[in-house]
C-alpha positions in Angstrom: 125.5 -111.8 -51.3 127.5 -109.0 -49.9 125.9 -105.6 -50.5 129.2 -103.7 -49.8 130.9 -105.4 -52.8 128.2 -104.8 -55.4 129.3 -102.1 -57.9 126.2 -100.1 -57.4 126.9 -100.0 -53.7 130.6 -99.0 -53.7 130.1 -96.7 -50.7 129.0 -99.7 -48.6 126.6 -99.6 -45.7 126.4 -96.2 -44.0 123.6 -96.7 -41.4 122.4 -99.5 -39.2 119.1 -99.1 -37.3 119.1 -101.5 -34.4 116.1 -102.7 -32.4 115.6 -105.4 -29.8 113.9 -108.3 -31.6 111.1 -108.6 -29.1 110.1 -104.9 -29.9 109.6 -105.7 -33.6 106.0 -106.9 -33.4 104.9 -107.0 -37.1 106.0 -106.2 -40.7 103.8 -106.0 -43.8 105.1 -107.9 -46.8 104.5 -106.5 -50.2 102.3 -108.7 -52.5 104.2 -107.5 -55.6 107.9 -107.7 -54.7 110.2 -109.0 -51.9 109.9 -106.1 -49.5 108.3 -104.9 -46.3 106.1 -101.9 -46.7 105.6 -101.2 -43.0 107.3 -102.3 -39.7 105.6 -102.1 -36.4 107.7 -101.7 -33.2 107.0 -101.0 -29.6 110.0 -98.6 -29.4 112.2 -96.5 -31.6 115.1 -97.9 -33.6 118.6 -96.7 -32.7 120.7 -95.3 -35.5 124.4 -96.0 -35.9 126.2 -94.3 -38.7 129.4 -95.6 -40.2 132.0 -94.8 -42.8 132.9 -96.8 -45.9 134.3 -100.2 -44.9 133.1 -100.1 -41.3 129.7 -101.7 -41.9 128.7 -104.7 -44.0 126.2 -107.6 -44.2 125.7 -110.8 -46.2 123.2 -113.6 -46.5 124.4 -117.0 -47.5 122.0 -119.7 -48.6 122.0 -123.1 -46.8 121.1 -126.6 -47.9 117.6 -126.4 -46.3 116.5 -123.2 -48.0 117.4 -121.0 -45.1 119.9 -118.1 -45.1 122.7 -117.4 -42.6 122.8 -113.7 -42.1 125.9 -111.9 -40.8 126.3 -108.2 -40.2 129.3 -106.3 -38.9 129.8 -102.7 -37.6 133.1 -101.3 -36.4 133.3 -98.2 -34.2 136.5 -96.3 -34.0 137.4 -94.3 -30.9 136.1 -94.5 -27.4 133.4 -91.9 -27.0 131.6 -92.6 -23.7 128.1 -92.0 -24.9 128.6 -94.2 -28.0 130.1 -97.0 -25.9 127.1 -96.8 -23.6 124.7 -97.3 -26.5 126.9 -100.1 -27.8 126.7 -101.8 -24.4 122.9 -101.5 -24.5 122.9 -103.3 -27.9 125.2 -106.0 -26.5 122.9 -106.4 -23.4 119.9 -106.9 -25.7 121.6 -109.9 -27.3 118.7 -110.6 -29.7 118.2 -107.8 -32.2 116.8 -106.9 -35.7 118.9 -104.6 -37.9 118.0 -102.4 -40.8 121.1 -102.1 -43.0 121.1 -99.0 -45.3 123.3 -98.6 -48.3 123.6 -95.8 -50.7 124.7 -96.0 -54.3 128.3 -94.7 -55.0 126.9 -91.2 -55.8 125.4 -91.2 -52.2 121.8 -91.3 -53.4 119.0 -93.8 -53.6 119.4 -95.4 -50.2 118.3 -99.1 -50.1 117.5 -100.8 -46.8 117.2 -104.4 -45.8 115.7 -105.9 -42.7 117.9 -108.5 -41.1 116.8 -110.7 -38.2 113.1 -110.8 -39.2 111.4 -112.7 -41.9 107.8 -113.1 -43.1 107.6 -116.8 -42.0 108.8 -116.7 -38.3 108.8 -112.9 -37.6 111.2 -111.8 -34.9 112.2 -115.4 -34.1 114.7 -115.0 -36.9 116.6 -112.5 -34.6 120.3 -111.9 -34.8 122.6 -112.5 -31.9 125.2 -109.9 -30.9 128.8 -110.5 -30.1 131.4 -107.9 -29.5 135.2 -107.7 -29.9 137.4 -104.8 -29.1 141.0 -103.6 -29.7 142.8 -101.1 -27.6 146.3 -100.0 -28.6 148.6 -97.7 -26.7 148.3 -94.1 -27.9 152.1 -93.7 -27.7 152.2 -96.1 -30.7 149.4 -94.2 -32.4 147.1 -97.1 -32.0 143.5 -97.3 -32.9 140.8 -98.2 -30.3 137.8 -99.9 -31.8 134.9 -102.1 -31.1 133.3 -104.5 -33.6 129.8 -105.8 -33.2 128.9 -108.9 -35.1 125.3 -109.9 -35.6 124.5 -113.5 -36.7 121.3 -115.5 -37.2 119.3 -117.7 -39.5 116.3 -116.6 -41.6 113.9 -118.8 -43.5 113.9 -116.3 -46.4 116.3 -113.9 -48.0 116.3 -110.5 -46.2 113.6 -108.2 -47.6 114.1 -104.7 -48.7 112.4 -102.1 -46.5 110.2 -99.5 -48.2 108.7 -97.8 -45.2 108.9 -95.0 -42.6 110.5 -95.9 -39.3 110.9 -93.9 -36.1 114.4 -93.8 -34.6 116.2 -92.0 -31.7 116.3 -88.7 -33.7 113.0 -88.6 -35.6 111.5 -90.4 -38.6 113.2 -91.6 -41.8 111.8 -92.8 -45.1 113.6 -95.9 -46.4 113.4 -97.3 -49.9 111.4 -96.0 -52.8 
């Protein structure tokens, strides 16, 4: 399932909150639906914002009941402070990601926790790989970096209906 292609999510993912997997210490699963109602971490999430078609994720079912999860985020430009944070994410290597999508009207954000499940916790982490492209400015080239997160979870990613702390404050996800 790719959230970015669903008609009610035409605007695609706009935000990824990223945390080292070892810092995600617990999540409370709802008893009434497939969501997490709280997430406990030993540090703040870091928020990356993107434009339409620069962020996506999908979860594909396997033969053994597990799901292969892949998430991508592409950053255009070469701002030094952004690249520093990107390098921090690459150095972490094992992460959890909260992917947030808005409906096409830009409302009703829905968030899903990737790289963590209710069965094995943060051992369902996502691994980070980076690829970059630098083109000469004389040719009006685009400089970009794409981070790809991949991993295997034992259950489909759960929706997040909780408050989380991130590098610029607190945000309420889900409803």
